[in-house]
N, C-alpha and C positions, 0 to 999 in steps of 0.2 A: 552552541550560537544555535537559536532556531534561524529559520528563513522566514520572512514575510510572505505570508500568502499571495501571490500572483494569478488575479484570475486567467488571465491567457496562457501563463506559462501550466496552469491546472488543465485549460481546455486541451491544449496540444497534448498534454500528455495522454487524456482519455483517449483523444482523435490516435494516437498512436497506438493507444491500448487497442481499441476496435478495429483498426486498420491492421493490424498484427495476428488477430484474433478473428478475423473474418472467416476462416476454417475450421475455427472450433465448437463446434457444436454445442458446448458445454458453458460457454463466453453469452451469459443472459446479464443481469442487472446484480443481482447475487455476487456473483463471479466476479464482476469489474468491480465492486466494493473493496474486494479482497486483494485484488493485485495493485490496486491502487494505494490502500493499507500496507501491504507487504514491501511494494518498490519503497514507500516514505520510511517505513521501518527500518529497513535494511540501510537504507542511505543514512538514514540516521547516526544508525551504528556503527556504520565504515567511514562517514564523511564527516560525521560530526553534525548534519543538518538533514532536513528531508529536501525530497526533490521539489514538492509542488507548495509545501508552506500551508496544506490543507488541516483543519481541524477532524479529529476523529471521532466519531460519538457511538455511545453503546449501543445497539440493536439487539432485536432479538435473533438475527441472524448472525453479529457478529461485528465488528467493527465496520463502520462506513464514515466516507468524509460528508462532512454537512455541506461541502460546497458541491456536491454531484447535483443534485436536483437542480439548482439555480444554472449551471454550467452546461448540462444537458439540453435545458430548455433555451441556453442562448446558442449553443449550438446546433440545434433543429431550426432556429430561427434565423441566423447564419448562413443556413445552407451547408453547413461541414457535416455533418450527419440526418440520418433521416431514423424514425424509430421504424420496428419492423417486429412483427410477431411468426416466429417457427415453432414448430411444434417439435419438443425434445420429449422422448421417450412418452407419456402418455398426456402433457399435457402443454399448453399454451406458454411460448416462452418471450417474453419481452427482450429486444435486442436492439442496439444500433449500429447502422448501417454506415462506413464511412463513404463520405460523396466529393472529399479531396483528401489530398496528402498531408498530414502533419507537418507542421514546421517545428524540425529537430533541432535547428541551428542554437536555440536558447538554452539546452542540454547539455551537459560537458561529456565528453567522454565516458567517465566513473559513471556519472548518472545513467546512461543510456546500456552500459554493461549492465550494472544492477537491474534496471526494468528489463531486459530481454532475459536476464538470470531466474527470476522472479515467474516470468511469463512459461519459462523452461518448465520450473519447479511444482507449477501449479498446473503445467498441460494438462495431464491426463486425470483432473480433479472435477467434478460437478459442485453444483452449490452447496449440495447438500456435505461433501466432502471438506470444500472450503471454509465453509460455515464452524464444522467441527472443528476443523484443525484452529480457527480461529478462536473457539473458545477455550483453548488452552492456553490461550496469551492472559498473561496478569493484568496486563492492562484492562482485557474486558472483563475478566473476573473480578476485578478490584471496583470496577464502577457499578453502577444501577442504571438500566433503561434510561437513554436521554442525555446521558451525562457524558463531558469530555471525556477522553481517553487519553492522561496526560503522556507528552513525547519520552517523555524521560522512562517512561514505564517499559520501554523498548530495550532496556538494560536488564529487565527479569525475564530470565530464560525460563519455560515449560520445561525444559530436561536437566536434568542433573547434569552439575558441573563435571569435567573432564580431569584427568590429574594434572594435563598440561595447563589447560586453564587455571586451577588451582595454585597452581607452580606460580605462573605470570600473576597473579594476582598476588601471589605472595611478594613477588620480585618489586614488581610496583609499589606494593605498600612500601617495603624497606627502605626503598629509593625516595619514597615521598616523605618517610620519617629521617630521612638523612637531609634531606634538602630543609626540615622544618624541624629543628630540633627541638622548638619552644611547645612543641604539641605533646 
């Protein structure tokens, strides 16, 4: 069951990530894209729907939400964020700076837990690291530049299955066959 895209919800998620990453020197535009992608992907796997409902497209640097550029513009126009450029290593980095607190009341506890876990998991990665990580994702690998990355590709793991996952899959398949004897 997919979530319908909600621009307000998406903007508040962006604002939350920007606010939480204020002290993260690696949180530029590329990493922000990947935080959004991995939060939505993990929510789809755990909750059956993404957090934002955003469409993700294949870009050279990895998956990116199609809605980010217009949402960024709206957040700037509304005064929720301001763009800034900081030097990171040896080059300028485009960033957003939160100018207000995000409204997280529209998110469930499970959704916020997932977002915070993704922030923690990617904390020590820079743009190159998260891009390389996202290039291992089957959704990105199976699409071409500019194409939508189907949400259901989240189920395709870049990692081999564990013995426990194989057993769980066999168990589910057995239960499904018993419930549907006509198959």
